[in-house]
C-alpha positions, 0 to 999 in steps of 0.5 A: 460515531464508532472509531471502526464500524467493524474491525477483525482480527484472525476470524473468519468474517463475511459480511453481506446486505449490510450498511457501514456508514458514519463511523471512523473507518467502515471496515478493517480486516487483519491477520489470516485465518482458516476461511476465505473472508466476503464481503458482498451487497454492502454498502460502506458510504460516507465513513470519516476514515477510510471504507475498508482497511485490509491486511494478510487477507484473502477477500471475497468482494462483491456487488458493494458500493465504497462512496463518498468517504473522507479517506480513502476509498480501499487500501490493501497494505501487506499481503492484502488480496482478492479472490473477487473484486467486482465492482461493477453494474450498480456498484462503484468504488467512488468519490472517496476523499484522498485515493479510490484505491491504494495498495501493494502491487500483489494487492492488484489481484483484480482479475479481467473485470471491468470495475467502476473505480470513479473520481469525479472531482479532483482538487490538486493535493488533497483529492487527487488520486484514483489509484495508488501503488505503495512501494513500487520499484519502479519497474514491475507493473501491476495489470488493470488492464480489465478495467482500462474502458472504466478507469479514466487513465485520461491524467497521468497525474492522477496515478501514484506514484506515476502511470507507469506503474499501472499496465493497461493495455489489452495484450493478457500475458502468459503469465497472466493468463496461468495466475487467472486459471490458478485464480480460477480454482482457487475460487472453486474451491479446487486448491490442488490446482490451483497451487501447482500452477502458481509454483510454475508461475513463480518458478518461471516469472520470478520477477514478476508481481504474478509471481509474487502474487502467485506465492501470496496464493500459496500461503492462504491455500495453506491457511486454508487447508492442512496448515502445515507451515513448516513445509510452508517455509521450507518451500519458501526457502527454495523459492529463487528471488532477485533483491527489488522485486516485488517477488523479493519483498512479498517473499519475506512479508510472507515468512513473517507471517506464517510464522505468526501463524504458528504463533512463533511470535517472538521469532515474527518481532526479530524479523520486524524490527531489522524492517522498522530499525530501516523501513522502505517507507513510512507505510512500511514503518507503520505495517511493521509497527502493527505487526509488532503490536500484535505480536507482543500483545499476543505473546502477554495473552499466552503467559507462558514464554519470556517476553522480548527485551527488543521490541519497538512497541509494547503494549500491555493489553489487546485495548492499548493495541487498538489504540496504538493501531489507531495512532500509528494510522493517524501519524500516517494520515497526517502526512497526506492531509492538506495544508492551509497553504496554497499548493497549486500553480498555473504557472510552475511545473515540478518534478523529480526523477528518478523517484522512487530514488536512492540515494540521488534525484533530479528536482526539474522545475520550469519558471515563466519568469524570471523569480527568487526560488526558494526550494527545500526539502521535508520530511513527513513531520513536516520539518525542513531537512534542506534547502536545496536553493534561496536565489535568483532563476532566469525563465525557463528549465532548470534542475537541481540535485538532492543527494539524499543528505540532510544540512548537516550532510548526514545521509537521511532514513529511507521514507517519503519527503517533500520537496516545495518552490516558492517564488514569492507569488506562487508555491508548489510541493511534490512528493517523493520517496527514498529506498535504501 
């Protein structure tokens, strides 16, 4: 009956042969330390929240079941990474509530393992997704090809934000072969061999997900070895990036996390404030607020530096920080809770393209018969942003354009929005993401 089964901040953790059940969330691991984190031969089942939540951590995750948790099975937030991710044989991530696995591109460092990621139920808008990819830029695919035979990807609706965000093919690109080689060296503790390969990937394939994951791995290597963070910042500063790529985002994240490792919390806060002011989505906002709250409370604990005036969250102590984290996650999860309203529709089809978008997207819907239609956009709080249509439409396909503005013709902020169509008989709702 704990709010959290196990919670770890910036310290080593090795969890083996452990049953974690009946808590709020199962395991929550945060912030890099000087040792690899290990989760092996565990049962993380039937928790009221999610099974495993991790961020800014490199984890050896093997031979562990993650089953029947109410929310997510596993969530990999920013700079979450796997050194091993092996759930095969008698082990599986299965039948969790909202998605089996959700994370940013750089958390999908699964190697070529054929992992058992299974969801036998499918409740539209409730237990819908098998895999979710946060912050997808619409271009870079994450490689899950090792699991192409063990993950059922026949139903495209079960992958967020789109099935095209995931690479299922049999051909292994050269950059992936290089990444696997470097990762194997890293697993064996041969960091001196691994790092040059990761650097080569960044130089030769800067637009790839593997480049972003390589920069992340270099950050962990520095944490595990000489902790020369000044040299790391100098190296990162010389990494050329293209705006909109995964590497561009991860470079900014690694710089901020490096300042946190250097205990330069005031600098980290100054970097987080612009993200909080203009986040790509609700998940990035939540992530940044957690980091900022952590930095602020660490400054309080040190007690020898002036506290920054410009800071969105200012916990007075670590207990208050933990409560802020809980409140932020609950607020985030509220946006994904199933509605009491029936949203399953067998007849009305609804979609939008592009998604993510900036600033305009086209909403398409198809009607089986002439109908009176209400089409509206809502924010994550459930507040109506704008009504796009309220009139009669003929049978067939139709399109309506939303220009990213509210009912007062003001541009709305980046984030998650929902668009809902009602025919009088049926209601259908979908999620879309505005990125600026």
